[in-house]
C-alpha positions as CSV (number, residue, x, y, z in Angstrom):
1,M,-0.1,0.0,-0.1
2,K,0.8,3.7,-0.5
3,I,-0.1,5.7,2.5
4,L,0.1,9.5,2.8
5,F,0.7,10.7,6.4
6,A,-0.7,14.5,6.6
7,T,0.3,16.5,9.4
8,S,-0.1,19.8,10.0
9,T,2.4,20.3,12.6
10,K,5.1,23.4,12.8
11,R,8.1,22.0,14.5
12,P,10.5,19.9,12.6
13,L,10.0,16.1,11.8
14,K,14.0,15.2,11.3
15,N,15.2,14.1,13.8
16,P,12.1,15.2,16.1
17,R,11.9,15.3,19.8
18,H,8.2,16.2,20.5
19,G,6.5,13.0,21.8
20,S,3.6,13.6,18.4
21,E,5.9,13.7,16.0
22,R,7.9,11.2,17.3
23,Q,4.8,8.3,17.2
24,L,4.6,9.8,13.9
25,I,7.8,9.0,12.3
26,G,7.8,5.7,14.2
27,Q,4.4,4.5,13.0
28,A,5.7,5.8,9.5
29,R,8.7,3.6,9.9
30,A,7.4,0.8,11.0
31,L,4.9,0.7,8.1
32,N,7.9,0.9,6.2
33,N,9.4,-1.8,7.2
34,R,6.0,-4.2,6.7
35,G,6.7,-3.0,3.1
36,H,4.7,-0.3,2.5
37,E,5.2,2.9,1.4
38,V,4.4,6.0,3.7
39,E,4.9,9.3,2.5
40,I,4.9,12.1,5.0
41,D,3.9,15.7,3.8
42,N,3.5,18.8,6.2
43,I,-0.3,20.5,4.4
44,N,-1.1,24.1,4.6
45,W,-4.0,24.2,2.3
46,N,-1.7,23.0,-0.3
47,M,-3.0,19.6,-1.3
48,P,-0.7,17.4,-2.7
49,D,-0.3,17.1,-6.6
50,N,-0.3,12.8,-6.8
51,L,-3.1,12.8,-4.1
52,D,-4.3,9.9,-6.9
53,E,-1.4,7.5,-6.1
54,F,-2.2,7.0,-2.3
55,D,-4.7,3.6,-1.5
56,I,-4.9,5.4,2.6
57,V,-4.7,8.9,3.4
58,H,-3.9,9.3,7.1
59,M,-4.1,12.6,8.4
60,V,-1.9,12.7,11.8
61,N,-1.0,15.1,14.3
62,S,-3.6,18.1,13.9
63,N,-5.7,18.3,17.2
64,G,-6.6,21.7,17.1
65,P,-9.0,23.7,14.6
66,N,-7.5,22.7,11.0
67,G,-9.6,23.5,7.7
68,A,-6.8,22.0,5.5
69,H,-7.7,18.5,7.4
70,Q,-11.4,19.0,6.7
71,A,-10.7,20.2,3.1
72,L,-7.9,16.9,2.4
73,A,-10.4,14.6,4.0
74,T,-13.0,16.0,1.2
75,L,-10.5,15.7,-1.8
76,S,-9.5,12.4,-1.3
77,H,-13.1,10.9,-0.7
78,R,-14.1,12.4,-3.8
79,Q,-11.2,10.9,-5.3
80,G,-12.4,7.3,-3.3
81,I,-9.8,7.4,-1.5
82,P,-10.4,6.1,2.3
83,V,-9.4,8.4,5.0
84,V,-8.0,7.6,8.6
85,G,-7.5,10.2,11.4
86,T,-5.5,10.1,14.7
87,P,-7.9,12.7,16.8
88,T,-5.4,13.2,20.2
89,F,-8.2,14.4,21.3
90,W,-9.6,15.5,24.9
91,P,-12.7,17.9,25.9
92,P,-11.1,20.9,26.2
93,K,-13.8,22.2,28.4
94,E,-12.9,19.2,31.0
95,L,-9.2,20.5,30.5
96,A,-9.7,24.1,30.9
97,A,-11.6,23.8,34.0
98,D,-9.4,21.4,35.6
99,V,-6.6,23.9,35.2
100,N,-8.2,26.4,36.0
101,N,-7.5,28.4,33.0
102,Q,-9.1,31.3,32.2
103,K,-10.1,30.6,28.7
104,N,-13.1,32.5,26.7
105,N,-15.6,29.7,26.1
106,A,-16.6,31.6,23.0
107,M,-12.7,30.8,21.8
108,I,-13.8,26.8,23.1
109,D,-16.7,26.6,21.1
110,L,-14.9,27.8,17.7
111,H,-12.7,25.4,18.4
112,M,-15.0,22.4,18.9
113,K,-17.0,23.6,16.2
114,T,-13.5,23.4,13.5
115,L,-11.8,20.6,14.9
116,I,-15.0,18.0,14.8
117,P,-15.8,18.6,11.3
118,W,-13.1,16.9,9.7
119,L,-12.4,14.4,12.8
120,A,-16.3,13.7,11.9
121,N,-15.6,13.3,7.9
122,T,-13.0,10.3,7.8
123,D,-13.7,6.6,7.6
124,M,-12.5,5.3,10.4
125,L,-10.4,7.2,13.1
126,T,-7.2,5.9,15.5
127,P,-7.6,6.7,18.6
128,N,-4.8,5.7,21.3
129,S,-7.5,4.3,24.3
130,E,-10.4,3.5,24.6
131,I,-11.5,6.3,26.9
132,E,-10.2,9.0,24.4
133,A,-12.7,6.8,22.1
134,Q,-15.5,7.3,24.5
135,K,-14.8,10.7,24.9
136,L,-15.1,10.8,21.4
137,N,-18.3,9.0,20.6
138,E,-19.7,11.6,23.1
139,K,-19.5,14.3,20.0
140,I,-19.6,12.2,16.8
141,D,-21.6,9.4,16.7
142,P,-21.8,7.3,14.7
143,M,-18.1,6.7,15.3
144,H,-16.0,4.2,13.6
145,Y,-12.5,3.6,15.0
146,E,-9.7,1.1,16.0
147,V,-7.6,2.0,19.0
148,V,-3.5,2.5,17.8
149,P,-1.7,2.5,21.1
150,N,1.4,4.9,21.7
151,A,4.6,3.3,21.4
152,V,8.3,3.2,22.7
153,N,11.3,2.7,20.3
154,L,12.7,-0.6,21.2
155,E,15.9,0.2,19.8
156,E,15.9,3.2,21.9
157,I,15.0,1.5,25.1
158,E,17.5,-1.4,24.1
159,A,20.6,1.1,23.3
160,I,20.1,2.8,26.9
161,E,19.9,-0.2,28.7
162,E,23.1,-1.6,27.3
163,N,24.7,1.9,27.4
164,P,23.7,3.9,29.8
165,H,25.4,7.4,30.6
166,E,26.0,9.2,34.1
167,P,23.6,12.2,34.7
168,P,25.1,15.2,36.2
169,E,26.8,14.4,39.7
170,E,25.2,17.3,41.1
171,W,21.5,16.0,40.4
172,G,22.1,13.2,42.9
173,D,19.3,11.0,43.4
174,Y,16.8,12.7,41.8
175,V,13.1,12.9,40.8
176,I,12.6,13.9,37.7
177,C,9.5,15.7,35.0
178,V,10.2,15.8,31.3
179,G,8.0,17.6,29.2
180,R,6.9,21.5,28.6
181,V,6.9,23.9,31.9
182,E,3.5,24.9,31.9
183,P,0.0,24.8,34.0
184,R,-1.1,21.4,32.2
185,K,1.9,19.5,33.1
186,N,1.8,20.8,36.5
187,Q,4.7,21.7,38.1
188,W,3.9,23.9,40.6
189,R,1.8,21.4,42.6
190,L,5.0,19.0,42.2
191,I,7.2,21.2,43.8
192,Y,4.7,21.2,46.5
193,A,4.5,17.9,46.9
194,M,8.7,17.2,46.6
195,Q,8.5,19.0,50.2
196,G,6.3,15.7,51.4
197,L,10.0,14.1,50.9
198,W,12.3,16.8,52.1
199,D,9.9,16.7,55.2
200,K,10.7,13.4,55.5
201,G,14.5,14.0,55.4
202,I,14.6,12.2,52.1
203,D,17.9,13.4,50.6
204,V,16.4,13.8,46.8
205,N,16.4,16.7,44.3
206,L,13.8,17.7,41.4
207,V,14.8,17.7,37.7
208,L,12.5,19.5,35.4
209,I,13.4,19.1,31.7
210,G,11.4,20.8,29.3
211,Q,11.1,24.5,28.1
212,V,9.5,27.1,30.3
213,N,6.4,28.9,29.5
214,P,7.1,32.4,31.1
215,N,4.4,33.1,32.2
216,Y,3.8,29.9,34.6
217,W,7.6,30.5,35.2
218,Q,6.4,34.0,37.3
219,K,4.3,31.1,39.9
220,L,7.1,28.7,40.1
221,S,10.1,30.9,40.4
222,S,9.6,32.1,44.0
223,E,9.4,28.4,45.4
224,V,12.8,27.3,42.9
225,K,14.4,29.5,44.6
226,R,13.3,29.3,48.0
227,H,14.6,25.4,47.8
228,G,17.8,26.5,46.1
229,E,20.0,23.3,45.1
230,K,17.4,20.7,45.4
231,I,15.5,22.0,42.2
232,Y,17.4,21.8,38.3
233,I,15.7,23.1,35.1
234,E,16.9,22.0,31.9
235,D,14.9,24.0,29.4
236,E,17.2,23.1,26.3
237,L,15.5,20.9,24.0
238,Q,17.4,18.0,23.8
239,K,17.4,14.9,21.8
240,P,15.1,12.1,22.8
241,I,17.7,9.6,23.9
242,T,19.9,12.1,26.0
243,V,15.9,12.6,28.0
244,M,15.9,8.7,27.9
245,N,19.4,8.7,29.5
246,A,18.5,11.2,32.0
247,M,14.9,9.5,32.9
248,K,16.6,5.7,33.2
249,H,18.9,7.3,36.1
250,A,15.9,8.6,38.1
251,D,14.4,7.3,41.2
252,V,11.4,8.3,40.0
253,V,9.6,9.6,36.9
254,A,6.6,12.5,38.2
255,M,4.4,13.3,35.4
256,P,1.2,14.9,37.6
257,S,-0.3,16.5,34.4
258,F,-3.9,17.3,34.0
259,I,-3.9,14.9,31.1
260,E,-2.0,12.4,29.7
261,T,-2.7,10.0,26.9
262,P,-0.6,8.3,28.8
263,G,2.4,10.5,27.5
264,L,5.2,9.0,25.5
265,V,7.3,9.8,29.2
266,A,5.3,7.5,31.1
267,L,6.0,4.6,28.7
268,E,9.2,5.3,28.2
269,A,10.0,5.2,31.8
270,G,8.0,2.6,32.3
271,A,9.9,0.6,29.7
272,L,12.8,1.4,31.0
273,D,11.9,0.2,34.6
274,V,12.0,3.4,36.3
275,P,9.1,3.7,38.9
276,L,6.0,6.1,38.4
277,A,4.2,8.7,40.2
278,I,1.9,9.9,37.5
279,T,-2.0,11.6,37.1
280,D,-4.6,9.2,37.2
281,R,-6.4,11.8,34.5
282,G,-6.9,10.7,30.8
283,A,-5.6,7.0,29.5
284,T,-3.3,6.2,32.0
285,K,-4.6,3.5,33.9
286,E,-6.0,2.0,30.4
287,Y,-2.3,1.2,29.9
288,F,-0.5,1.0,33.2
289,G,-3.1,-1.0,35.4
290,D,-1.9,-1.4,39.2
291,D,1.7,-0.7,38.2
292,A,1.8,2.9,38.1
293,N,1.3,5.1,41.4
294,Y,-1.2,7.4,40.2
295,C,-2.4,11.0,41.9
296,N,-5.1,13.2,41.7
297,P,-3.2,16.7,39.9
298,Q,-5.5,18.7,41.9
299,R,-4.0,17.7,44.9
300,V,-0.6,18.3,46.8
301,D,-1.3,15.7,48.9
302,S,-2.3,12.9,46.8
303,I,0.7,13.8,44.2
304,A,3.1,13.6,47.4
305,E,1.6,10.2,48.1
306,A,2.8,9.2,45.0
307,L,5.9,10.0,45.2
308,T,6.5,8.5,48.0
309,S,5.0,5.3,47.3
310,A,7.5,5.2,43.8
311,W,10.3,6.0,45.8
312,N,9.8,3.2,47.9
313,Q,9.9,0.9,44.4
314,E,13.0,-0.5,43.0
315,S,11.3,-0.8,39.6
316,S,8.3,-0.3,37.5
317,N,7.5,-3.6,37.5
318,C,5.8,-3.0,33.7
319,S,8.9,-2.9,31.8
320,E,8.0,-6.1,29.6
321,K,4.6,-5.4,29.5
322,V,5.3,-1.7,28.1
323,N,8.0,-3.5,25.4
324,K,5.8,-6.1,24.6
325,H,2.8,-4.4,23.8
326,Y,3.6,-0.7,23.3
327,N,6.0,-1.0,20.6
328,Y,5.5,0.5,16.9
329,Q,5.3,-3.3,15.0
330,I,2.2,-3.4,17.3
331,A,1.2,0.0,16.4
332,A,2.0,-0.7,12.5
333,S,0.5,-4.1,12.4
334,I,-3.0,-2.6,14.1
335,L,-2.7,0.3,11.2
336,E,-1.9,-2.0,8.9
337,R,-5.3,-4.2,9.3
338,T,-7.1,-1.3,9.3
339,Y,-5.8,0.2,6.5
340,K,-6.9,-3.1,4.0
341,E,-10.3,-3.2,5.6
342,L,-11.2,0.2,4.2
343,I,-9.7,-0.8,0.8
344,E,-11.2,-3.4,0.2
């Protein structure tokens, strides 16, 4: 099959460093390895000249208002080409309420009015969890879908295991949180929750890796300064292998976000056998079951409890499960089957 992956991302696709783009590239490579031809096109109202050459159009990494995807779906259907969509969806009103975001309701309504039509204009949706599918089905009915799980790169995991690099010595023992430093990722409450470990006399530092939102920094800065050398912030965008190596040496990977899908960070940490203290929102429980320590991201005491439980673990308890069930070979096999069913 010849497959078009159409994306609207403005971020670079060569050596991607963000989770959504890494998933896109990983799936494309895995499909290529199965004998298919995948072409990735960054569309911005410029429709592909060779659209009639494709057997499938798969619209990916486009979870916001996107008229270009609506136009591409319409054009593909006119030419008899099945359309698949990967939504990465969560109701924005729920998320805005969780993070106490004062978004204008009119803007949220506009977002939904432009997002849902192109999702509904697909032949098949590929959410990454059943709970995401349930949220979508509240907006799109009838809805045809096949869950395609998020995945880790087994070659990267193996490389880290075989050749780990020591993190900076000054980090000492550390809890790590990876992701843009912003309200949704909830680092402000995480810092307060770390106090629960420090109050017990546990000598552990907090490492934050991710670009810092300037407005959010105004909220964090006083706490960061107050705790002095216990908090380290690495805000330069780093190579995924460097970040994964930092996670491998952590005592705990903490992601108390207001939503995780479950997030590539948590999956990679689980695959690397690092204890997890993660949010109970989104698809986390669907992926990790009883193998993670969950927290209510709204409550500092809940985050602290998850951190303490994870600190007392020696491993994630789920590395074998993650590596076996959440890899690109599995994702590509599901996509391949789905594509064939649509063509036939």
